[in-house]
C-alpha positions as YAML, in Angstrom:
chain: A
units: angstrom
residues:
- id: 1
  name: UNK
  ca: [-10.88, -7.56, -35.86]
- id: 2
  name: UNK
  ca: [-9.38, -10.99, -36.99]
- id: 3
  name: UNK
  ca: [-8.80, -13.04, -34.15]
- id: 4
  name: UNK
  ca: [-6.98, -16.64, -36.05]
- id: 5
  name: UNK
  ca: [-4.28, -16.01, -34.77]
- id: 6
  name: UNK
  ca: [-6.24, -17.48, -30.82]
- id: 7
  name: UNK
  ca: [-5.60, -20.99, -33.59]
- id: 8
  name: UNK
  ca: [-2.41, -21.16, -32.38]
- id: 9
  name: UNK
  ca: [-2.56, -19.42, -28.35]
- id: 10
  name: UNK
  ca: [-1.19, -21.33, -25.29]
- id: 11
  name: UNK
  ca: [-4.02, -20.97, -23.82]
- id: 12
  name: UNK
  ca: [-6.83, -22.99, -25.83]
- id: 13
  name: UNK
  ca: [-5.19, -26.05, -24.08]
- id: 14
  name: UNK
  ca: [-5.65, -24.58, -20.05]
- id: 15
  name: UNK
  ca: [-9.41, -23.48, -18.60]
- id: 16
  name: UNK
  ca: [-11.04, -20.42, -19.23]
- id: 17
  name: UNK
  ca: [-11.30, -19.79, -15.16]
- id: 18
  name: UNK
  ca: [-7.26, -20.03, -15.36]
- id: 19
  name: UNK
  ca: [-7.29, -16.68, -16.73]
- id: 20
  name: UNK
  ca: [-9.85, -14.23, -14.85]
- id: 21
  name: UNK
  ca: [-8.23, -15.56, -11.10]
- id: 22
  name: UNK
  ca: [-9.69, -13.53, -8.25]
- id: 23
  name: UNK
  ca: [-8.35, -10.72, -7.33]
- id: 24
  name: UNK
  ca: [-4.94, -11.62, -4.70]
- id: 25
  name: UNK
  ca: [-4.61, -15.35, -6.16]
- id: 26
  name: UNK
  ca: [-1.25, -14.02, -6.51]
- id: 27
  name: UNK
  ca: [0.52, -17.38, -7.91]
- id: 28
  name: UNK
  ca: [-2.07, -18.69, -10.27]
- id: 29
  name: UNK
  ca: [-1.14, -14.45, -12.00]
- id: 30
  name: UNK
  ca: [2.32, -15.88, -12.15]
- id: 31
  name: UNK
  ca: [2.09, -18.87, -13.86]
- id: 32
  name: UNK
  ca: [-0.26, -17.67, -16.17]
- id: 33
  name: UNK
  ca: [2.11, -15.06, -16.97]
- id: 34
  name: UNK
  ca: [4.71, -17.50, -17.31]
- id: 35
  name: UNK
  ca: [2.39, -19.31, -19.99]
- id: 36
  name: UNK
  ca: [2.07, -16.55, -21.51]
- id: 37
  name: UNK
  ca: [5.38, -15.57, -22.14]
- id: 38
  name: UNK
  ca: [6.38, -19.28, -23.84]
- id: 39
  name: UNK
  ca: [3.52, -18.54, -26.13]
- id: 40
  name: UNK
  ca: [3.97, -17.46, -30.33]
- id: 41
  name: UNK
  ca: [0.92, -15.48, -30.71]
- id: 42
  name: UNK
  ca: [1.19, -13.26, -27.00]
- id: 43
  name: UNK
  ca: [2.30, -10.21, -28.61]
- id: 44
  name: UNK
  ca: [-0.91, -10.58, -31.26]
- id: 45
  name: UNK
  ca: [-2.87, -11.95, -27.92]
- id: 46
  name: UNK
  ca: [-1.94, -7.93, -25.64]
- id: 47
  name: UNK
  ca: [-2.74, -5.56, -28.86]
- id: 48
  name: UNK
  ca: [-6.22, -7.86, -29.54]
- id: 49
  name: UNK
  ca: [-7.05, -6.87, -25.82]
- id: 50
  name: UNK
  ca: [-5.59, -3.61, -25.56]
- id: 51
  name: UNK
  ca: [-7.65, -2.64, -28.76]
- id: 52
  name: UNK
  ca: [-10.75, -4.34, -27.90]
- id: 53
  name: UNK
  ca: [-10.44, -2.56, -24.27]
- id: 54
  name: UNK
  ca: [-10.94, -6.32, -22.83]
- id: 55
  name: UNK
  ca: [-11.79, -5.27, -19.27]
- id: 56
  name: UNK
  ca: [-11.29, -8.77, -17.81]
- id: 57
  name: UNK
  ca: [-8.83, -11.29, -16.96]
- id: 58
  name: UNK
  ca: [-5.34, -11.50, -18.32]
- id: 59
  name: UNK
  ca: [-4.31, -11.42, -22.37]
- id: 60
  name: UNK
  ca: [-0.81, -11.26, -23.14]
- id: 61
  name: UNK
  ca: [1.27, -11.51, -20.27]
- id: 62
  name: UNK
  ca: [-0.39, -8.24, -18.72]
- id: 63
  name: UNK
  ca: [-3.68, -8.33, -15.91]
- id: 64
  name: UNK
  ca: [-6.55, -5.50, -17.05]
- id: 65
  name: UNK
  ca: [-4.70, -3.64, -14.49]
- id: 66
  name: UNK
  ca: [-1.67, -3.73, -16.39]
- id: 67
  name: UNK
  ca: [-3.46, -2.94, -20.01]
- id: 68
  name: UNK
  ca: [-4.77, -0.32, -18.13]
- id: 69
  name: UNK
  ca: [-1.95, 1.45, -17.56]
- id: 70
  name: UNK
  ca: [-0.78, 0.41, -21.04]
- id: 71
  name: UNK
  ca: [-3.32, 2.50, -22.68]
- id: 72
  name: UNK
  ca: [-2.68, 5.33, -20.06]
- id: 73
  name: UNK
  ca: [0.67, 6.00, -21.82]
- id: 74
  name: UNK
  ca: [-0.52, 5.46, -24.86]
- id: 75
  name: UNK
  ca: [-3.26, 7.64, -24.90]
- id: 76
  name: UNK
  ca: [-0.90, 10.06, -23.56]
- id: 77
  name: UNK
  ca: [2.09, 9.35, -26.29]
- id: 78
  name: UNK
  ca: [-0.41, 7.91, -29.61]
- id: 79
  name: UNK
  ca: [1.49, 5.93, -31.45]
- id: 80
  name: UNK
  ca: [1.63, 6.04, -35.72]
- id: 81
  name: UNK
  ca: [0.37, 2.52, -34.62]
- id: 82
  name: UNK
  ca: [0.34, 0.21, -38.68]
- id: 83
  name: UNK
  ca: [3.27, 2.57, -39.95]
- id: 84
  name: UNK
  ca: [7.42, 1.86, -40.90]
- id: 85
  name: UNK
  ca: [7.41, 5.28, -38.40]
- id: 86
  name: UNK
  ca: [5.02, 2.96, -36.24]
- id: 87
  name: UNK
  ca: [7.43, 0.01, -35.86]
- id: 88
  name: UNK
  ca: [10.91, 2.09, -35.26]
- id: 89
  name: UNK
  ca: [9.26, 4.67, -32.50]
- id: 90
  name: UNK
  ca: [8.81, 0.83, -30.74]
- id: 91
  name: UNK
  ca: [12.26, -0.08, -31.13]
- id: 92
  name: UNK
  ca: [13.46, 3.92, -29.86]
- id: 93
  name: UNK
  ca: [10.97, 2.79, -26.51]
- id: 94
  name: UNK
  ca: [12.62, -0.28, -26.26]
- id: 95
  name: UNK
  ca: [9.19, -1.67, -26.40]
- id: 96
  name: UNK
  ca: [8.50, -4.95, -28.42]
- id: 97
  name: UNK
  ca: [6.20, -4.07, -31.56]
- id: 98
  name: UNK
  ca: [3.40, -4.52, -32.51]
- id: 99
  name: UNK
  ca: [1.76, -6.74, -34.49]
- id: 100
  name: UNK
  ca: [0.78, -4.22, -37.09]
- id: 101
  name: UNK
  ca: [3.65, -2.08, -36.90]
- id: 102
  name: UNK
  ca: [5.65, -5.57, -37.73]
- id: 103
  name: UNK
  ca: [3.48, -5.73, -40.80]
- id: 104
  name: UNK
  ca: [3.65, -2.56, -41.72]
- id: 105
  name: UNK
  ca: [7.82, -3.27, -41.19]
- id: 106
  name: UNK
  ca: [7.80, -6.09, -43.73]
- id: 107
  name: UNK
  ca: [6.21, -4.94, -46.31]
- id: 108
  name: UNK
  ca: [7.91, -1.18, -46.34]
- id: 109
  name: UNK
  ca: [11.16, -3.74, -46.23]
- id: 110
  name: UNK
  ca: [9.47, -5.60, -49.05]
- id: 111
  name: UNK
  ca: [8.04, -3.06, -51.41]
- id: 112
  name: UNK
  ca: [12.10, -1.40, -51.31]
- id: 113
  name: UNK
  ca: [13.28, -4.42, -51.34]
- id: 114
  name: UNK
  ca: [11.10, -5.10, -55.51]
- id: 115
  name: UNK
  ca: [11.06, -1.28, -56.18]
- id: 116
  name: UNK
  ca: [15.25, -0.70, -55.62]
- id: 117
  name: UNK
  ca: [14.94, 1.99, -53.31]
...
């Protein structure tokens, strides 16, 4: 899996323990989420953690429990990720498109532009 996006992550500037808070450390979790919300690669980070089934820490502004819940929803309603149809489905469900779907949509638009269709 591509991890080049990690070089642009804001969390690289903060220690690793901060992203793995102990149970009950609500203040740290909320601070970490605020930092994630400012990060330019937040979605790529979350996509990575979901794809790798990362069991610990905060990734893309989502805790391990939150990712498990997201994973359950995704299994119940599978997305055709990495396709223009997946990109449209994200929008129909009012969710932020994942990196794979954004890329597929951009390539599809570029191809339609060049072929005139």
